[in-house]
C-alpha positions in Angstrom: 0.0 0.0 0.0 1.3 3.5 -0.9 1.1 5.2 2.5 1.9 8.9 2.4 1.8 9.8 6.0 0.9 8.8 9.6 -0.1 10.5 12.8 1.1 7.9 15.3 -1.1 8.8 18.2 -4.5 10.5 17.9 -7.2 10.9 20.6 -9.8 12.4 18.3 -9.9 10.5 15.0 -11.4 7.2 16.1 -14.3 7.8 18.6 -13.6 6.3 22.0 -10.3 4.9 21.0 -6.6 5.9 20.9 -5.5 5.4 17.3 -2.8 5.8 14.6 -4.0 7.7 11.5 -2.8 6.4 8.1 -3.1 8.7 5.1 -3.6 7.2 1.7 -3.1 9.3 -1.5 -5.4 10.5 -4.3 -9.1 11.5 -4.4 -11.8 11.5 -7.0 -13.3 14.6 -5.5 -12.0 18.2 -5.8 -13.6 19.9 -2.7 -12.7 23.5 -2.6 -12.4 23.5 1.2 -10.0 20.5 1.4 -6.7 21.2 3.1 -4.9 18.1 1.8 -3.9 19.7 -1.5 -0.7 17.7 -2.3 -2.3 14.4 -1.1 -5.2 15.0 -3.5 -3.7 16.8 -6.4 -0.1 15.7 -6.6 0.5 12.7 -4.3 3.5 11.6 -6.4 5.4 14.6 -4.9 5.0 13.1 -1.4 7.4 10.5 0.0 6.0 7.0 0.5 6.5 5.1 3.7 8.0 1.6 3.7 5.2 -0.8 4.5 7.3 -3.1 6.5 8.5 -0.2 8.7 4.8 0.8 9.1 3.8 -2.6 10.4 6.8 -2.9 12.6 5.9 0.4 14.2 2.2 -0.5 14.6 3.3 -3.8 16.3 5.5 -1.8 18.6 2.8 0.7 19.5 0.0 -1.9 20.3 0.4 -1.1 24.0 -0.5 2.5 23.3 -3.1 2.4 20.5 -6.3 0.4 20.1 -7.0 0.9 16.4 -6.1 2.5 13.1 -8.0 5.2 11.3 -7.5 5.0 7.5 -8.1 8.2 5.7 -7.0 10.1 2.6 -7.5 11.2 0.0 -10.1 8.5 -0.7 -9.0 5.1 0.6 -11.4 3.0 -1.4 -9.7 4.1 -4.7 -7.0 1.6 -3.8 -7.7 -2.0 -4.9 -5.3 -3.3 -2.3 -7.2 -1.8 0.6 -8.9 -5.0 1.8 -5.6 -6.9 2.0 -4.0 -3.9 3.7 -6.8 -3.9 6.3 -6.5 -7.6 6.8 -2.8 -7.3 7.7 -3.6 -4.6 10.2 -6.4 -6.6 11.8 -3.9 -9.5 12.2 -2.1 -7.3 14.7 -5.3 -7.2 16.8 -6.1 -3.6 16.0 -9.5 -2.1 15.3 -10.2 -0.3 12.0 -11.9 2.9 11.2 -12.4 3.9 7.6 -13.0 7.5 6.3 -14.7 7.5 2.9 -16.6 9.8 0.5 -18.9 6.9 -0.4 -18.1 6.8 -4.1 -17.2 3.1 -4.1 -20.1 1.1 -2.6 -18.8 -2.1 -4.2 -15.6 -2.0 -2.0 -17.5 -0.8 1.0 -19.8 -3.7 0.7 -16.9 -6.1 0.5 -15.2 -4.6 3.6 -18.5 -4.8 5.5 -19.4 -8.3 4.5 -15.9 -9.5 5.4 -16.2 -7.9 8.8 -13.1 -5.8 8.3 -14.4 -2.6 9.7 -15.2 -1.4 13.2 -16.2 2.2 12.5 -17.1 4.0 9.3 -17.1 7.8 8.8 -18.7 9.0 5.6 -18.5 12.6 4.4 -21.7 14.1 3.2 -20.5 17.1 1.1 -23.8 19.0 0.9 -27.5 18.4 -0.1 -28.1 16.3 -3.1 -29.0 19.4 -5.1 -25.6 20.9 -4.4 -23.4 17.8 -4.2 -21.4 18.4 -7.4 -20.9 22.0 -6.5 -19.5 21.0 -3.1 -17.4 18.1 -4.5 -16.0 20.2 -7.4 -16.7 17.5 -10.0 -19.3 15.2 -11.5 -20.8 12.9 -8.9 -22.6 9.6 -9.2 -25.3 10.3 -6.6 -26.7 6.8 -6.8 -23.3 5.4 -5.6 -23.4 7.9 -2.7 -26.9 6.7 -1.8 -25.9 3.1 -2.0 -23.1 3.7 0.4 -25.4 5.6 2.8 -27.8 2.6 2.9 -24.9 0.1 3.2 -23.6 2.0 6.2 -26.9 2.5 7.9 -27.7 -1.2 7.6 -24.2 -2.6 8.3 -24.5 -3.2 12.1 -21.2 -1.3 12.4 -20.7 1.8 14.4 -20.7 4.9 12.1 -21.2 8.6 11.6 -22.1 10.8 8.7 -20.4 14.2 8.7 -20.4 17.5 6.8 -17.9 20.3 6.8 -20.2 23.4 7.2 -18.5 25.8 4.8 -20.9 28.7 4.1 -20.2 28.6 0.3 -21.6 25.1 -0.1 -23.5 24.4 3.1 -26.5 26.5 4.1 -29.2 26.1 6.8 -31.5 24.9 4.0 -28.9 22.4 2.9 -28.6 21.1 6.4 -32.4 20.4 6.5 -32.3 18.7 3.1 -29.5 16.5 4.4 -31.6 15.7 7.5 -34.5 14.6 5.3 -32.1 12.6 3.1 -30.4 10.7 5.9 -33.4 10.5 8.2 -33.1 7.7 10.7 -29.3 7.5 10.7 -27.5 7.0 14.0 -25.2 10.0 14.1 -24.6 13.2 12.1 -21.7 15.5 12.8 -21.4 19.2 11.7 -17.7 20.0 11.4 -16.5 23.6 11.7 -14.5 24.9 8.8 -11.2 26.5 9.7 -10.2 29.5 7.5 -6.5 28.7 7.0 -4.3 28.9 4.0 -3.8 25.8 1.8 -7.3 24.9 0.6 -7.7 23.5 -2.9 -9.7 26.6 -3.9 -8.1 29.6 -2.3 -11.4 31.4 -2.4 -12.7 29.1 0.3 -10.1 30.1 2.8 -11.3 33.8 2.6 -14.9 33.0 3.7 -15.9 33.8 7.2 -16.9 30.5 8.9 -20.2 30.0 10.8 -20.0 31.0 14.4 -20.2 28.3 17.1 -23.7 29.6 17.9 -24.8 29.3 14.3 -23.6 25.7 14.1 -25.3 24.8 17.4 -28.6 26.3 16.0 -28.2 24.2 12.9 -27.5 21.1 15.0 -30.6 21.8 17.0 -32.8 22.0 13.9 -31.5 18.5 12.8 -32.1 16.6 16.1 -35.4 15.2 15.0 -33.8 13.4 12.0 -30.9 11.6 13.9 -30.3 9.7 17.1 -27.4 12.0 17.8 -26.2 15.3 16.3 -22.7 16.7 17.2 -20.9 20.0 16.5 -17.2 19.3 16.1 -14.2 21.6 15.7 -11.6 20.1 13.5 
């Protein structure tokens, strides 16, 4: 597996678990608010980590960490992902997968083989504005297949959205609520206006205030078992 980076110890990326975060390259979306520009646009410029060294270090850290969070980029673009996850699970570690939901076929395989312990799927905006938010053409049927797979998987999960005012309004929040109605957990993530977004115009936008996000979250509570506002 072409691993482009790690965060060896994280207390926030895998709910209720101490984890190592593994970053995989490339993405089929072009979200303007994304900070991982090189990872998405030019991953070949980033050094790759020796896989044997990665597994040696994971083995060494098992006394500290409980699991691994695999993120990107978009991890499901890599055909070797199931084998990679199997090797991590052989170490006795839990697996969390971050995904944009564009590859329901691989998601189904991972779920059916019981290779995942937590799934976090990004919901970019309402269906009506999905391509605007993703910055590219989107197969919305694939997104919906992934949503249903996750909801019915029996695996712990969350859906989450980065609430950037350019592509995520109060009306979009309510449309998403109707769309995902009955899901276990939905997270509103605060956008941080910092340099290095894929579209520089996005970093110039004033983010929602904490109060505005909390008001949005309150309006969504009837759709989900749990709604959370998260600073990232």
